[in-house]
DRENDO-1510 file (C-alpha; in Angstrom, 1 decimal, always signed):
<recs>
REC; n; res; u; v; w
REC; 1; MET; +0.0; +0.0; +0.0 .
REC; 2; PRO; +1.4; +3.4; -0.9 .
REC; 3; LYS; +2.2; +5.7; +2.0 .
REC; 4; SER; +0.2; +8.9; +2.3 .
REC; 5; GLU; +2.1; +12.1; +2.5 .
REC; 6; SER; -0.4; +13.6; +4.9 .
REC; 7; LYS; -0.4; +12.9; +8.6 .
REC; 8; PRO; -3.0; +10.4; +9.7 .
REC; 9; GLN; -6.0; +12.2; +11.2 .
REC; 10; THR; -8.2; +9.3; +12.2 .
REC; 11; LEU; -8.0; +5.7; +13.2 .
REC; 12; PHE; -8.9; +4.8; +9.6 .
REC; 13; ASP; -5.8; +6.6; +8.4 .
REC; 14; GLU; -3.7; +5.5; +11.4 .
REC; 15; ALA; -4.3; +1.8; +10.7 .
REC; 16; SER; -3.4; +2.2; +7.0 .
REC; 17; ALA; -0.3; +4.2; +7.9 .
REC; 18; ALA; +0.7; +1.7; +10.5 .
REC; 19; LEU; +0.5; -1.1; +8.1 .
REC; 20; ALA; +2.6; +0.8; +5.6 .
REC; 21; SER; +5.2; +1.3; +8.3 .
REC; 22; VAL; +5.2; -2.4; +9.2 .
REC; 23; ALA; +5.7; -3.3; +5.6 .
REC; 24; SER; +8.7; -1.0; +5.2 .
REC; 25; LYS; +10.2; -1.4; +8.7 .
REC; 26; PRO; +9.0; -4.6; +10.4 .
REC; 27; SER; +9.7; -3.7; +14.0 .
REC; 28; SER; +7.7; -5.1; +16.9 .
REC; 29; PRO; +6.6; -1.7; +18.3 .
REC; 30; VAL; +5.2; -0.7; +14.8 .
REC; 31; LEU; +3.4; -4.0; +14.5 .
REC; 32; TRP; +1.8; -3.6; +17.9 .
REC; 33; LYS; +0.7; -0.1; +16.9 .
REC; 34; SER; -0.8; -1.6; +13.7 .
REC; 35; TYR; -2.7; -4.2; +15.7 .
REC; 36; LEU; -4.0; -1.8; +18.3 .
REC; 37; ALA; -5.1; +0.7; +15.6 .
REC; 38; PHE; -7.4; -2.0; +14.4 .
REC; 39; LEU; -8.2; -3.6; +17.7 .
REC; 40; VAL; -9.3; -0.7; +19.9 .
REC; 41; PRO; -12.2; +0.4; +17.7 .
REC; 42; MET; -13.0; -3.2; +16.6 .
REC; 43; VAL; -13.2; -4.5; +20.2 .
REC; 44; ALA; -15.3; -1.5; +21.1 .
REC; 45; SER; -17.6; -2.2; +18.2 .
REC; 46; ASN; -18.0; -5.8; +19.2 .
REC; 47; MET; -18.6; -4.8; +22.8 .
REC; 48; LEU; -21.2; -2.3; +21.7 .
REC; 49; GLN; -23.0; -4.8; +19.5 .
REC; 50; ALA; -23.1; -7.2; +22.4 .
REC; 51; THR; -24.1; -4.5; +24.8 .
REC; 52; SER; -27.3; -4.0; +23.0 .
REC; 53; GLY; -28.3; -7.7; +23.3 .
REC; 54; THR; -27.0; -7.8; +26.9 .
REC; 55; VAL; -29.0; -4.8; +28.1 .
REC; 56; ASN; -32.1; -6.2; +26.3 .
REC; 57; ASN; -31.6; -9.5; +28.2 .
REC; 58; ILE; -31.2; -7.6; +31.4 .
REC; 59; TYR; -34.4; -5.7; +30.8 .
REC; 60; LEU; -36.2; -9.0; +29.9 .
REC; 61; GLY; -34.8; -10.9; +32.9 .
REC; 62; GLN; -35.4; -8.1; +35.4 .
REC; 63; MET; -38.7; -6.8; +34.1 .
REC; 64; LEU; -40.4; -9.9; +32.7 .
REC; 65; GLY; -38.7; -12.8; +34.5 .
REC; 66; VAL; -36.7; -16.0; +33.9 .
REC; 67; GLY; -39.2; -17.2; +31.3 .
REC; 68; ALA; -38.5; -14.2; +29.0 .
REC; 69; MET; -34.8; -14.7; +29.3 .
REC; 70; ALA; -35.2; -18.4; +28.4 .
REC; 71; SER; -37.3; -17.5; +25.4 .
REC; 72; VAL; -34.7; -15.3; +23.9 .
REC; 73; SER; -31.9; -17.8; +24.8 .
REC; 74; ALA; -33.7; -20.5; +22.9 .
REC; 75; VAL; -33.7; -18.4; +19.7 .
REC; 76; PHE; -30.0; -17.5; +19.6 .
REC; 77; PRO; -28.6; -20.7; +18.0 .
REC; 78; VAL; -31.3; -20.5; +15.3 .
REC; 79; LEU; -30.3; -17.0; +14.4 .
REC; 80; PHE; -26.6; -17.8; +14.5 .
REC; 81; PHE; -27.2; -20.7; +12.2 .
REC; 82; LEU; -29.0; -18.5; +9.6 .
REC; 83; ILE; -26.4; -15.7; +9.6 .
REC; 84; ALA; -23.4; -18.1; +9.6 .
REC; 85; PHE; -23.1; -18.0; +5.8 .
REC; 86; MET; -23.1; -14.2; +5.9 .
REC; 87; ILE; -20.2; -14.2; +8.4 .
REC; 88; GLY; -18.3; -16.4; +6.0 .
REC; 89; LEU; -19.2; -14.3; +3.0 .
REC; 90; GLY; -18.1; -11.2; +4.8 .
REC; 91; ALA; -14.8; -12.8; +5.8 .
REC; 92; GLY; -14.1; -13.9; +2.2 .
REC; 93; ALA; -15.0; -10.4; +0.9 .
REC; 94; ALA; -12.8; -8.7; +3.6 .
REC; 95; VAL; -9.8; -10.8; +2.6 .
REC; 96; LEU; -10.2; -10.0; -1.1 .
REC; 97; ILE; -10.8; -6.4; -0.3 .
REC; 98; GLY; -7.8; -6.3; +1.9 .
REC; 99; GLN; -5.6; -7.7; -0.9 .
REC; 100; ALA; -7.1; -5.2; -3.4 .
REC; 101; TRP; -6.7; -2.3; -0.9 .
REC; 102; GLY; -3.1; -3.4; -0.2 .
REC; 103; ALA; -2.4; -3.3; -4.0 .
REC; 104; ASN; -4.3; +0.1; -4.4 .
REC; 105; GLU; -6.9; -1.4; -6.7 .
REC; 106; LEU; -9.9; +0.8; -5.8 .
REC; 107; ASP; -12.3; -0.3; -8.5 .
REC; 108; ARG; -11.8; -3.9; -7.6 .
REC; 109; VAL; -12.6; -3.0; -3.9 .
REC; 110; LYS; -15.9; -1.6; -5.1 .
REC; 111; ALA; -16.6; -4.5; -7.4 .
REC; 112; ILE; -16.0; -7.0; -4.6 .
REC; 113; ALA; -18.2; -5.0; -2.2 .
REC; 114; GLY; -21.0; -4.7; -4.7 .
REC; 115; THR; -21.2; -8.4; -5.5 .
REC; 116; THR; -21.1; -9.3; -1.8 .
REC; 117; LEU; -23.9; -6.9; -0.9 .
REC; 118; MET; -26.2; -8.2; -3.6 .
REC; 119; VAL; -25.7; -11.8; -2.5 .
REC; 120; GLY; -26.4; -10.7; +1.1 .
REC; 121; LEU; -29.6; -8.9; +0.1 .
REC; 122; ILE; -31.0; -11.9; -1.9 .
REC; 123; SER; -30.0; -14.4; +0.9 .
REC; 124; GLY; -31.6; -12.2; +3.5 .
REC; 125; SER; -34.9; -12.0; +1.6 .
REC; 126; VAL; -35.0; -15.8; +1.4 .
REC; 127; VAL; -34.3; -16.2; +5.1 .
REC; 128; ALA; -37.0; -13.6; +6.0 .
REC; 129; LEU; -39.6; -15.5; +3.9 .
REC; 130; PHE; -38.6; -19.0; +5.0 .
REC; 131; GLY; -37.8; -18.2; +8.6 .
REC; 132; GLY; -40.8; -16.0; +9.1 .
REC; 133; THR; -43.1; -18.8; +7.8 .
REC; 134; TYR; -41.7; -21.8; +9.6 .
REC; 135; THR; -40.5; -20.2; +12.9 .
REC; 136; GLU; -42.6; -22.4; +15.2 .
REC; 137; PRO; -41.8; -25.8; +13.6 .
REC; 138; ILE; -38.1; -24.9; +13.7 .
REC; 139; LEU; -38.2; -24.2; +17.5 .
REC; 140; ARG; -40.4; -27.3; +18.1 .
REC; 141; ALA; -37.8; -29.5; +16.3 .
REC; 142; LEU; -35.1; -28.1; +18.7 .
REC; 143; GLY; -37.1; -29.3; +21.7 .
REC; 144; THR; -37.8; -25.8; +23.0 .
REC; 145; PRO; -39.6; -26.1; +26.3 .
REC; 146; VAL; -43.4; -25.8; +25.9 .
REC; 147; ASP; -43.7; -23.1; +28.5 .
REC; 148; ILE; -41.6; -20.7; +26.6 .
REC; 149; LEU; -42.5; -21.8; +23.0 .
REC; 150; PRO; -45.0; -19.0; +22.2 .
REC; 151; ASP; -42.7; -16.2; +23.3 .
REC; 152; ALA; -39.7; -17.7; +21.7 .
REC; 153; THR; -41.6; -18.1; +18.4 .
REC; 154; ALA; -42.8; -14.5; +18.5 .
REC; 155; TYR; -39.3; -13.2; +19.2 .
REC; 156; ALA; -37.6; -15.4; +16.5 .
REC; 157; ARG; -40.2; -14.4; +13.8 .
REC; 158; VAL; -39.4; -10.7; +14.2 .
REC; 159; MET; -35.7; -11.3; +14.1 .
REC; 160; LEU; -35.9; -13.6; +11.0 .
REC; 161; ILE; -38.0; -11.1; +9.1 .
REC; 162; ALA; -35.4; -8.5; +9.8 .
REC; 163; ALA; -32.7; -10.7; +8.2 .
REC; 164; PRO; -32.0; -8.6; +5.1 .
REC; 165; ALA; -31.1; -5.6; +7.3 .
REC; 166; ILE; -29.0; -7.7; +9.6 .
REC; 167; PHE; -27.1; -9.4; +6.7 .
REC; 168; ILE; -26.3; -6.1; +5.0 .
REC; 169; PHE; -25.2; -4.6; +8.3 .
REC; 170; LEU; -22.9; -7.6; +9.0 .
REC; 171; LEU; -21.4; -7.6; +5.5 .
REC; 172; THR; -20.8; -3.8; +5.4 .
REC; 173; THR; -19.0; -3.7; +8.7 .
REC; 174; SER; -16.8; -6.6; +7.7 .
REC; 175; MET; -15.9; -5.1; +4.4 .
REC; 176; LEU; -15.1; -1.7; +5.9 .
REC; 177; ARG; -12.4; -3.4; +8.0 .
REC; 178; GLY; -10.9; -4.8; +4.8 .
REC; 179; VAL; -10.0; -1.2; +3.9 .
REC; 180; SER; -8.6; -0.5; +7.4 .
REC; 181; ASP; -11.8; +1.4; +8.5 .
REC; 182; THR; -12.7; +0.3; +12.0 .
REC; 183; LYS; -14.0; +3.7; +13.1 .
REC; 184; THR; -17.2; +3.8; +11.0 .
REC; 185; PRO; -18.5; +0.4; +12.3 .
REC; 186; LEU; -17.8; +1.7; +15.8 .
REC; 187; PHE; -19.9; +4.8; +15.4 .
REC; 188; THR; -22.6; +2.9; +13.6 .
REC; 189; LEU; -22.8; +0.4; +16.4 .
REC; 190; LEU; -22.8; +3.2; +19.0 .
REC; 191; ILE; -25.9; +4.6; +17.4 .
REC; 192; SER; -27.6; +1.2; +17.0 .
REC; 193; THR; -26.8; +0.3; +20.7 .
REC; 194; ALA; -28.1; +3.6; +22.1 .
REC; 195; LEU; -31.3; +3.4; +20.2 .
REC; 196; SER; -31.9; -0.2; +21.1 .
REC; 197; MET; -31.2; +0.5; +24.8 .
REC; 198; LEU; -33.8; +3.3; +24.8 .
REC; 199; LEU; -36.5; +1.5; +22.7 .
REC; 200; THR; -36.5; -1.9; +24.5 .
REC; 201; PRO; -37.7; -0.7; +27.9 .
REC; 202; ALA; -40.0; +1.8; +26.2 .
REC; 203; LEU; -41.7; -1.1; +24.3 .
REC; 204; ILE; -41.8; -3.3; +27.3 .
REC; 205; ARG; -43.5; -0.8; +29.5 .
REC; 206; GLY; -45.4; +1.2; +26.7 .
REC; 207; TRP; -43.7; +4.5; +27.5 .
REC; 208; GLY; -44.8; +7.6; +25.5 .
REC; 209; GLY; -47.9; +5.9; +24.1 .
REC; 210; LEU; -45.9; +3.0; +22.5 .
REC; 211; PRO; -47.5; -0.4; +22.5 .
REC; 212; GLN; -46.5; -2.9; +25.3 .
REC; 213; LEU; -44.8; -5.7; +23.3 .
REC; 214; GLY; -43.4; -7.9; +26.1 .
REC; 215; VAL; -40.7; -10.4; +25.0 .
REC; 216; VAL; -40.6; -9.2; +21.4 .
REC; 217; SER; -39.7; -5.7; +22.4 .
REC; 218; GLY; -36.0; -6.4; +22.1 .
REC; 219; ALA; -36.5; -7.8; +18.5 .
REC; 220; TYR; -38.4; -4.7; +17.3 .
REC; 221; ALA; -35.9; -2.4; +19.0 .
REC; 222; ALA; -33.0; -4.2; +17.4 .
REC; 223; GLY; -34.6; -4.0; +13.9 .
REC; 224; ALA; -35.4; -0.3; +14.2 .
REC; 225; SER; -32.0; +0.6; +15.5 .
REC; 226; PHE; -30.2; -1.4; +12.7 .
REC; 227; LEU; -32.1; +0.5; +10.0 .
REC; 228; VAL; -31.4; +3.9; +11.6 .
REC; 229; ALA; -27.8; +3.1; +12.1 .
REC; 230; MET; -27.3; +1.9; +8.5 .
REC; 231; GLY; -28.9; +5.1; +7.2 .
REC; 232; TRP; -26.4; +7.1; +9.2 .
REC; 233; MET; -23.5; +4.9; +7.9 .
REC; 234; ALA; -24.5; +5.6; +4.3 .
REC; 235; TRP; -24.6; +9.4; +5.0 .
REC; 236; TYR; -21.3; +9.3; +6.8 .
REC; 237; LEU; -19.4; +7.4; +4.2 .
REC; 238; LEU; -20.6; +9.8; +1.5 .
REC; 239; ARG; -19.3; +12.8; +3.5 .
REC; 240; HIS; -16.0; +11.2; +4.7 .
REC; 241; GLN; -12.9; +12.4; +3.0 .
REC; 242; HIS; -10.1; +10.0; +2.5 .
REC; 243; PRO; -6.6; +11.1; +1.3 .
REC; 244; LYS; -5.7; +7.7; -0.2 .
REC; 245; THR; -8.3; +7.7; -3.0 .
REC; 246; PRO; -8.0; +9.9; -6.1 .
REC; 247; SER; -11.6; +11.2; -5.6 .
REC; 248; GLY; -11.0; +12.0; -1.9 .
REC; 249; LYS; -14.1; +9.9; -1.1 .
REC; 250; HIS; -14.3; +6.8; +1.2 .
REC; 251; PRO; -13.6; +3.8; -1.0 .
REC; 252; LEU; -16.9; +2.2; +0.0 .
REC; 253; ALA; -19.1; +5.3; -0.1 .
REC; 254; PRO; -22.5; +4.4; -1.6 .
REC; 255; ASP; -22.3; +7.0; -4.5 .
REC; 256; ALA; -23.2; +6.7; -8.2 .
REC; 257; ARG; -19.8; +5.0; -8.9 .
REC; 258; PHE; -20.3; +2.4; -6.2 .
REC; 259; PHE; -23.9; +1.6; -7.4 .
REC; 260; LYS; -22.5; +0.7; -10.8 .
REC; 261; HIS; -20.8; -2.2; -9.1 .
REC; 262; LEU; -23.9; -3.2; -7.2 .
REC; 263; LYS; -24.4; -6.4; -9.2 .
REC; 264; ILE; -23.3; -10.0; -9.0 .
REC; 265; ASP; -20.0; -10.5; -10.9 .
REC; 266; LYS; -19.7; -14.3; -11.3 .
REC; 267; VAL; -15.9; -14.2; -11.4 .
REC; 268; ILE; -15.6; -12.2; -8.2 .
REC; 269; LEU; -18.3; -14.2; -6.5 .
REC; 270; LYS; -16.4; -17.4; -7.2 .
REC; 271; LYS; -13.3; -16.0; -5.6 .
REC; 272; VAL; -15.3; -14.7; -2.6 .
REC; 273; LEU; -17.0; -18.0; -2.1 .
REC; 274; LYS; -13.7; -19.9; -2.5 .
REC; 275; ILE; -12.5; -18.1; +0.7 .
REC; 276; GLY; -15.9; -17.4; +2.3 .
REC; 277; LEU; -17.8; -20.6; +1.8 .
REC; 278; PRO; -15.4; -22.8; +3.8 .
REC; 279; THR; -15.4; -20.1; +6.5 .
REC; 280; GLY; -19.2; -20.0; +6.3 .
REC; 281; MET; -19.3; -23.8; +6.6 .
REC; 282; SER; -17.1; -23.6; +9.6 .
REC; 283; MET; -19.5; -21.1; +11.2 .
REC; 284; ILE; -22.5; -23.3; +10.2 .
REC; 285; THR; -20.7; -26.2; +11.9 .
REC; 286; ILE; -20.3; -24.1; +15.0 .
REC; 287; SER; -23.9; -23.1; +14.9 .
REC; 288; ILE; -24.9; -26.8; +14.4 .
REC; 289; ALA; -22.9; -27.6; +17.5 .
REC; 290; GLU; -24.7; -24.8; +19.4 .
REC; 291; LEU; -28.0; -26.2; +18.3 .
REC; 292; ALA; -26.9; -29.6; +19.5 .
REC; 293; VAL; -25.8; -28.1; +22.8 .
REC; 294; LEU; -29.1; -26.3; +23.1 .
REC; 295; PHE; -31.0; -29.5; +22.5 .
REC; 296; LEU; -29.0; -31.2; +25.3 .
REC; 297; VAL; -29.5; -28.2; +27.6 .
REC; 298; ASN; -33.3; -28.0; +26.9 .
REC; 299; ARG; -33.6; -31.5; +28.4 .
REC; 300; TYR; -32.9; -30.0; +31.8 .
REC; 301; GLY; -35.8; -27.5; +31.6 .
REC; 302; SER; -36.3; -23.8; +31.2 .
REC; 303; GLN; -34.0; -22.9; +34.1 .
REC; 304; ALA; -31.1; -24.6; +32.4 .
REC; 305; THR; -32.0; -22.8; +29.2 .
REC; 306; ALA; -31.9; -19.5; +31.0 .
REC; 307; ALA; -28.5; -20.4; +32.6 .
REC; 308; TYR; -27.3; -21.2; +29.1 .
REC; 309; GLY; -28.3; -17.8; +27.9 .
REC; 310; ALA; -26.6; -16.0; +30.8 .
REC; 311; VAL; -23.4; -18.0; +30.2 .
REC; 312; ASN; -23.4; -17.1; +26.5 .
REC; 313; GLN; -23.7; -13.4; +27.3 .
REC; 314; ILE; -20.6; -13.5; +29.5 .
REC; 315; VAL; -18.6; -15.8; +27.1 .
REC; 316; ASN; -19.4; -13.5; +24.2 .
REC; 317; TYR; -17.7; -10.6; +26.0 .
REC; 318; VAL; -14.7; -12.6; +26.9 .
REC; 319; GLN; -14.3; -14.0; +23.4 .
REC; 320; PHE; -14.6; -10.6; +21.6 .
REC; 321; PRO; -10.9; -9.7; +21.9 .
REC; 322; ALA; -10.0; -13.2; +20.6 .
REC; 323; ILE; -12.3; -12.8; +17.6 .
REC; 324; SER; -11.2; -9.3; +16.9 .
REC; 325; ILE; -7.5; -10.2; +17.1 .
REC; 326; ALA; -8.1; -13.1; +14.6 .
REC; 327; ILE; -9.9; -10.7; +12.2 .
REC; 328; THR; -7.1; -8.2; +12.6 .
REC; 329; ALA; -4.5; -10.9; +11.8 .
REC; 330; SER; -6.4; -11.9; +8.7 .
REC; 331; ILE; -6.8; -8.3; +7.4 .
REC; 332; LEU; -3.2; -7.3; +8.1 .
REC; 333; GLY; -2.1; -10.6; +6.5 .
REC; 334; ALA; -4.2; -10.0; +3.4 .
REC; 335; GLN; -3.0; -6.4; +3.0 .
REC; 336; ALA; +0.6; -7.5; +3.5 .
REC; 337; ILE; +0.2; -10.1; +0.8 .
REC; 338; GLY; -1.5; -7.6; -1.5 .
REC; 339; ALA; +1.5; -5.3; -1.0 .
REC; 340; GLY; +3.9; -8.1; -1.8 .
REC; 341; ARG; +5.3; -8.5; +1.8 .
REC; 342; GLY; +4.5; -12.0; +2.8 .
REC; 343; GLN; +7.5; -12.1; +5.1 .
REC; 344; MET; +5.5; -10.2; +7.7 .
REC; 345; LEU; +3.0; -13.1; +8.2 .
REC; 346; GLY; +5.0; -14.8; +10.9 .
REC; 347; LYS; +5.4; -11.7; +13.0 .
REC; 348; ILE; +1.7; -10.9; +12.6 .
REC; 349; ALA; +0.9; -14.4; +13.9 .
REC; 350; LYS; +3.2; -14.1; +17.0 .
REC; 351; THR; +1.9; -10.7; +17.9 .
REC; 352; GLY; -1.7; -11.8; +17.6 .
REC; 353; ILE; -1.1; -14.8; +19.9 .
REC; 354; LEU; +0.6; -12.7; +22.5 .
REC; 355; LEU; -2.2; -10.1; +22.4 .
REC; 356; ASN; -4.7; -12.8; +22.8 .
REC; 357; LEU; -3.0; -14.1; +25.9 .
REC; 358; ILE; -2.9; -10.7; +27.5 .
REC; 359; LEU; -6.4; -9.3; +26.5 .
REC; 360; THR; -8.5; -12.5; +26.5 .
REC; 361; GLY; -6.7; -13.9; +29.5 .
REC; 362; SER; -7.4; -10.7; +31.5 .
REC; 363; LEU; -11.1; -10.9; +30.7 .
REC; 364; VAL; -11.2; -14.5; +31.7 .
REC; 365; ILE; -9.8; -13.7; +35.1 .
REC; 366; ILE; -12.3; -10.9; +35.6 .
REC; 367; GLY; -15.2; -13.1; +34.4 .
REC; 368; LEU; -14.3; -15.8; +36.9 .
REC; 369; LEU; -13.8; -13.5; +39.8 .
REC; 370; PHE; -17.0; -11.6; +39.4 .
REC; 371; SER; -19.1; -14.3; +37.7 .
REC; 372; ARG; -21.9; -14.4; +40.3 .
REC; 373; THR; -22.4; -10.6; +40.3 .
REC; 374; ILE; -22.5; -10.5; +36.5 .
REC; 375; ILE; -24.9; -13.4; +36.2 .
REC; 376; GLY; -27.1; -11.7; +38.7 .
REC; 377; LEU; -27.7; -8.9; +36.2 .
REC; 378; PHE; -29.6; -11.3; +34.0 .
REC; 379; ILE; -31.1; -13.8; +36.4 .
REC; 380; THR; -32.7; -13.3; +39.8 .
REC; 381; ASP; -33.3; -17.0; +40.7 .
REC; 382; PRO; -30.5; -18.1; +43.0 .
REC; 383; ALA; -30.6; -21.7; +41.8 .
REC; 384; VAL; -30.1; -20.6; +38.1 .
REC; 385; VAL; -27.3; -18.2; +39.2 .
REC; 386; ASP; -25.5; -21.1; +40.9 .
REC; 387; MET; -25.9; -23.3; +37.8 .
REC; 388; ALA; -24.6; -20.6; +35.4 .
REC; 389; LYS; -21.6; -19.9; +37.7 .
REC; 390; THR; -20.6; -23.6; +37.7 .
REC; 391; LEU; -20.8; -23.7; +33.9 .
REC; 392; LEU; -18.5; -20.6; +33.6 .
REC; 393; ASP; -16.0; -22.1; +36.0 .
REC; 394; ILE; -15.8; -25.2; +33.8 .
REC; 395; MET; -15.3; -23.6; +30.4 .
REC; 396; LEU; -14.5; -19.9; +30.5 .
REC; 397; TRP; -10.7; -20.3; +30.6 .
REC; 398; SER; -10.7; -22.2; +27.3 .
REC; 399; SER; -11.6; -19.0; +25.5 .
REC; 400; VAL; -7.8; -18.2; +25.5 .
REC; 401; ILE; -7.1; -21.5; +23.8 .
REC; 402; MET; -9.8; -20.8; +21.2 .
REC; 403; GLY; -8.3; -17.4; +20.5 .
REC; 404; MET; -4.9; -18.8; +19.8 .
REC; 405; SER; -6.3; -21.2; +17.3 .
REC; 406; MET; -8.3; -18.5; +15.6 .
REC; 407; VAL; -5.3; -16.3; +15.0 .
REC; 408; LEU; -3.5; -19.1; +13.2 .
REC; 409; SER; -6.5; -20.1; +11.1 .
REC; 410; GLY; -7.3; -16.4; +10.3 .
REC; 411; LEU; -3.8; -15.8; +9.1 .
REC; 412; MET; -3.9; -18.9; +6.9 .
REC; 413; ARG; -7.2; -17.8; +5.4 .
REC; 414; ALA; -5.6; -14.4; +4.5 .
REC; 415; SER; -3.4; -16.2; +2.0 .
REC; 416; GLY; -6.3; -18.1; +0.5 .
REC; 417; GLU; -5.6; -21.3; +2.5 .
REC; 418; VAL; -9.1; -22.1; +3.7 .
REC; 419; VAL; -9.8; -25.7; +3.2 .
REC; 420; MET; -7.6; -27.3; +5.8 .
REC; 421; PRO; -8.2; -24.7; +8.6 .
REC; 422; THR; -11.9; -25.1; +8.0 .
REC; 423; ALA; -11.6; -28.9; +7.9 .
REC; 424; ILE; -9.8; -28.9; +11.2 .
REC; 425; THR; -12.5; -26.7; +12.8 .
REC; 426; MET; -15.3; -28.8; +11.5 .
REC; 427; PHE; -13.7; -32.1; +12.5 .
REC; 428; CYS; -13.1; -30.8; +16.1 .
REC; 429; ILE; -16.7; -29.6; +16.4 .
REC; 430; LEU; -18.5; -32.5; +14.8 .
REC; 431; CYS; -16.3; -35.3; +15.9 .
REC; 432; ILE; -15.1; -34.1; +19.3 .
REC; 433; GLU; -17.4; -31.4; +20.8 .
REC; 434; ILE; -20.8; -32.9; +20.0 .
REC; 435; PRO; -19.9; -36.5; +21.0 .
REC; 436; SER; -18.1; -35.3; +24.1 .
REC; 437; ALA; -21.0; -33.2; +25.2 .
REC; 438; TRP; -23.4; -36.1; +24.7 .
REC; 439; VAL; -21.3; -38.6; +26.5 .
REC; 440; LEU; -20.3; -36.4; +29.4 .
REC; 441; SER; -23.8; -35.0; +29.9 .
REC; 442; ASN; -25.0; -38.6; +30.4 .
REC; 443; ILE; -22.3; -39.0; +33.1 .
REC; 444; TYR; -22.1; -35.6; +34.8 .
REC; 445; GLY; -25.4; -33.9; +33.8 .
REC; 446; ILE; -25.4; -30.4; +32.4 .
REC; 447; ASN; -21.9; -29.8; +33.7 .
REC; 448; GLY; -20.7; -32.4; +31.3 .
REC; 449; ILE; -22.0; -30.4; +28.3 .
REC; 450; TRP; -19.7; -27.5; +29.2 .
REC; 451; ALA; -16.7; -29.7; +29.7 .
REC; 452; ALA; -16.8; -30.5; +26.0 .
REC; 453; TYR; -15.7; -26.9; +25.2 .
REC; 454; PRO; -12.2; -27.0; +26.6 .
REC; 455; ILE; -11.7; -30.5; +25.2 .
REC; 456; THR; -12.6; -29.2; +21.7 .
REC; 457; PHE; -10.6; -26.0; +21.8 .
REC; 458; LEU; -7.4; -27.8; +23.0 .
REC; 459; SER; -7.8; -30.3; +20.2 .
REC; 460; MET; -8.3; -27.5; +17.7 .
REC; 461; LEU; -5.2; -25.6; +18.8 .
REC; 462; ALA; -3.1; -28.7; +18.6 .
REC; 463; LEU; -4.2; -29.5; +15.0 .
REC; 464; GLN; -4.1; -25.9; +13.7 .
REC; 465; THR; -0.6; -25.4; +15.1 .
REC; 466; THR; +0.6; -28.7; +13.6 .
REC; 467; TYR; -0.7; -27.8; +10.1 .
REC; 468; TYR; +0.6; -24.2; +10.4 .
REC; 469; ARG; +4.1; -25.2; +11.4 .
REC; 470; LEU; +4.6; -28.3; +9.3 .
REC; 471; VAL; +2.7; -27.5; +6.1 .
REC; 472; TRP; +1.5; -23.9; +5.6 .
REC; 473; ARG; +4.7; -22.1; +6.5 .
REC; 474; LYS; +6.5; -24.1; +3.9 .
REC; 475; LYS; +4.1; -23.1; +1.0 .
REC; 476; PRO; +4.8; -20.1; -1.3 .
REC; 477; ILE; +2.5; -17.2; -0.5 .
REC; 478; LYS; +0.4; -16.3; -3.5 .
REC; 479; ARG; -2.3; -13.7; -3.9 .
</recs>
């Protein structure tokens, strides 16, 4: 990537300038600066995104009770399953955009983004139609407890109908990171989170003449906040000036030039899918595992389902740095490859693993020390709090192990090596996690389900590390 002559004025520019510095002078302090320029706004973005869901769950748990919390918890794996492909598609597009951005190919950046967004819009429309129609049969098939089925169905239906907006939002924020822009997703999520936090209690209680919507309040609030935030994002990108583009505009601004690329280019789509489809399959595999875990948890009743939801909330926060570090490693790796500096990949991997140990490890310690207090924000039933705390004690530490594995697989995907990292992930989830959860749950009850997580993550790290060291590092790096 060519260096800008002007001094970086924003985190967007700082991240790009840091990468250029890394490429020309690969010193550890500069690489750390490059990582942190991405990580600070990205982690903040992920935290904000989760905060919206967390606060909504606090509202539901405190204002409507454990049943409401369980209803929303029962829907999460279904939603994750349906958006898994979009996560993979966004990851594939971000890698290709990162390579094109590193090579200063601005038209190609727009073409990749246009193709990806069109696929997301079409897919979201299909999910809205199918999911909105068959919501209840899906939840029944998962063994959702009868006492929470009506509320869970109502909540899920609203979220599924909102799929087009959710998909476009996920893809846009992912692709923005491909051009080193982590500031815009941060501001967008700040707007979305603030609106959702205001709308949810207003709809629960019917403030200001609004209807009282009960459990579905969070779903309606989330949909409305996404739409408003995306409108702001489009407006901001059109106004943002960027010194590294000839026109001075943001490379992904939705202007007339961008809309010319808003079509499906079969050649580009094939390349996006080559990287994104295995990643999407990996995410789908993870979602299948979560569905299997939810099925096992549901056997222990609605209290266990509520505990599962509370544990997921805490685990999500702990894992955000790990996920963000892996994304950063992938984007920095893609841009380094696009700039013809593949020799930086080893340093990017080592820095990412060390950052994961520091950041994710710190959150694990905090989560374990204050688990009972944090769980109490969502759940008021002492028995459910005790159950959730035990589950956290069993599996939370393994988030550090997961993060280390994700850094390696993310870096390999940046070079287009997606098949083997994905195969390793799928093998560990399908052949280790699910069978372990089943067997151990029959021996130790619900605690055995959570013991399957550290077993899986340790196996995944061992296999990813072996492939990274013995095979991938010996291959020539090609764009």
